[in-house]
N, C-alpha and C positions, 0 to 999 in steps of 0.2 A: 362665613358662606368663603368659600375661594374657588376662585378661577383663574385659569393660562390663557393666554393673548401668544399668537405668534403675528408680530407686526409688521407686514409690508409697505408697499407705498401709499400713497394717499391720506385725505383726511378722514377717511373712517376709522380707522383703527385710533386714532386719538378721540374721536368721537366716542366711539365705542368703550374706551378707557372711562370718559370720563362720566356716561350714563351709569356704566357697572357701577363706578367709586358711590354716585347717586343710592344705588339699590342697594349698598351696604356689602360688596363683594370687597374680599383682598384681592387683590390682581398681582399677578406675576406673569410678567411681560419678557419674550426674546423677542428686542427688537433687530429686526435683518440690516447689518450695515450695509448703506449705499441706498437704503431703499424709506427704512421709518425715520420719522418725525422726532427732532430732538426731545420736544414739550413731552412725549410722553414721558420722562423720566418724572415729571411734575406729579401725575396722577397715579402712575405705578409704585406697588407696597415694595416688589424687587424687580429690579430689570437687569438685562446683560444684553450687550451688544454682541450679534457673533454675525457670521457669514453666513449666507444661506448653503453654502455647501456643505457646512461641518454637520451633517445630521447626529453623529456622537453626542457631540459638546451639546446640542440645542436639548436632545432627550434627558442627557445626564443631570443638566439644569433644573427641567421639569422635574423630575424624580425628586432631586435634592430639595426641592422644596414642594413637596409631598400633591404635585396635582395631578388632579383625576380627570379632569373635566376640561377640554381644550377648544378653544374657537382661533377659526384661521382667519384673519383678516387683511383687506389691502391689496393692491395690485403687484402681481412679480412680472414683469414681462414675460411673453412666451418664448421670446429670444433668446433668453440665458439661457437655457439648456444647450446653447452652440456656443456661448463666451465660456467657457473653462476658465481662462484665466480669472473673470470676476468670480464663479462658482466657487473656485479651490475647493473640490469636495473630496472629502475623507473616505476611507476606507468604505464607512457604510452606505454613503452617500451613493457611489461605485454601483456597489451590488444592488440598491433602489431603481439607479439607473438604468443600471444594464436588464434588469429582471424585467424590465417591458419591453413587452412582444410590440407596441406601438409608442410612440412619442406623443399621443395630445395627451391634451390636459387630463381627460375621464382615466386615464388610463395611470399616470403618475400619482394624480391625486390620489386613487383605490390603493394605492401601493403605499404612499404616505400613512394614509390611515388606518391599513394594516398595520403595519410600521409600530406607530404608536399603541394601536392595540395590543400587540403583544408585550407592551412595557405596561399595561394597566392603564394607559392615557386615553378617553375618549374623547374623537371631535362632535362638538355638538353643534347643533344649528341655531347661528346668532337669533332667528328668527323666534324663537320659542323661548329667549330672554327677554328681547326690545322688537316684539312686533310692533311697536310704532313706528319703525322704520319702513315698514313695508309699505309699497306703492297701493294706495287705495285704489278701487275703480271710479272711471268717470274723469269728465272733462276736469283737470285741476285749473287751467288758464281763462281768462277772460277770452281769448281768442277759439273758436272751434273750429274743428276739420270741415272742410267743404264736403260735399257728396263726392269728388273726386278724389277729397283725400282719403276718405274714409275706406272707397275701394281698393285704394294705395297701402292702407293701413291691413285692413283682411289680408290681401295679396301677400304682403311682406309678412305677416304673421305666419301668415303657412310656407314661407320660406326659410324664414328663421328660424324655424323649429325642427325642418329637416336640415338645415347646415349644421345646426345644433346637434342634432342624433348621429351625425358622422364624426361629431367631434370637430369643427373645424373652428365654428366660431359665434357667438351669439346675438351680431349684431347684420342686418342689413340695410343698403339705401336705396329708395325705389323712387321711379315715376312713371307715371302713367302705364301702371302692371309692368314696370320693366325694372331689371334688376340694374340698378346703377356700379354698387360695388358689393361686396360682400366679406366681411372680418375674418382674418386667417391671423397671422402668428405677428401683425402690425398692431394692434389694438382697437377700440371701439372710436377714439378721437382721430388715428391715422386714418382710418375705415371713411369718417363722414367727410376730413379735410378731403381725401383724393375722390369724393362726389362731387364736391364743390368744384374740381376740377374740369367735369362734365356735363353738369346741370345747376339750375337753380330748382328753389323752392320744393325742393324732396323730401321725402317722408323719411325720419328714421326709425325703425322698429327693431326694439331690445328684447328678447325673452331668456329665459331659462333652459337648460337644453333636457331636454325631457327625461333621460336617462340620469340624470345626473341630481346629485343631493345637495339642496342647498347649501348645506355644512359645508361642502367642499369647493363649491365653484360659483356664486350668487352673485347674479347679474347685477350691475350697481351703478346708477347715474348721479349726477350732481353739478355743481355748480361750474365746472369744467366742461361737461358737455353740453350746456347753453351756450357758454361763449365760444366754445368749438363749432357748435351749429351756424353761430352768426358769422363766422367765419366763413364758413361754407356757403352760404344762404341758402341754408336748410330749412325749412318753414314748419315740419311737424315732429317732435317726438312721442312715438308710442310703447311705451312700457308696460310688459307682463303684470298686472296688477297679482299681491299678493305674494309676487316670487321677485320681484324685484326690491332692493333697497337704495332710497334715495338716500342722500346726504345732505343736510341741511336743508331739509324743503321747503319751508319757507323763505327763504334767503334764494335758493334754486326757480320756486316760482315768480316768485318776486321782478327778478333779471328776466326770466321767460316772457313775462310782460310787458317789460323794458324793451323786448328785440322785437315783441308780437310773433312769439311763438309759441305752437301750441303745444301743450303735456298732457297725454291720455293715457292713461290708464286703463288696460285693455282685458279681458279675458278670453278663452276660445272660444 
């Protein structure tokens, strides 16, 4: 069994690569320069470090290694589309970028998926191979939400789904049914930190976008999320069950308990 990975920033690509090797996969990795972890080389059967803007080179490498199924994993900062000196886009990437009517995640990721599909490479859903990484429903920590926090969770879930529908972001921070911050181009951690400038004991809600397939833009949380919440003095992390990946769940929950932060998996 063979599978390809395009690895960006964060611990998730490394975790995914390790787990795929345990399951017997031959792993072909495109490691995005400036984002991916060097340790990926240890667990990949074939690996090449490529600039994120070199779409042609990425596709050629995958085809050379006869990759038919591909997983996208890790974080790519949204602001990268405005940093052309870092992207260094080739002609193929430029055509893809300028064919987008909007520059939101959904539009760009859909274009990327179509480009790979034309070359016989299918992007697949990580949850189909590693379902154990998905968030279970229920309270995962010792501390439970208060009645007021449950109200904020319910309200935040509705708001987060709306901003996701508009392709703005996946995360909102609320307190007393008031939206404190909304995720846009800055990413989840900065959204949480920004909320900490205004309030304490807030509720962070992270969901999947209603129209986005998990294989293209899966919401992910981990240790960094909890550490950021502690810095911002946020009290509750509510994440969509069955549609959010947790990186190193046991370690994350242990750290949340240390900080007296609630983590809960929720459904509509």
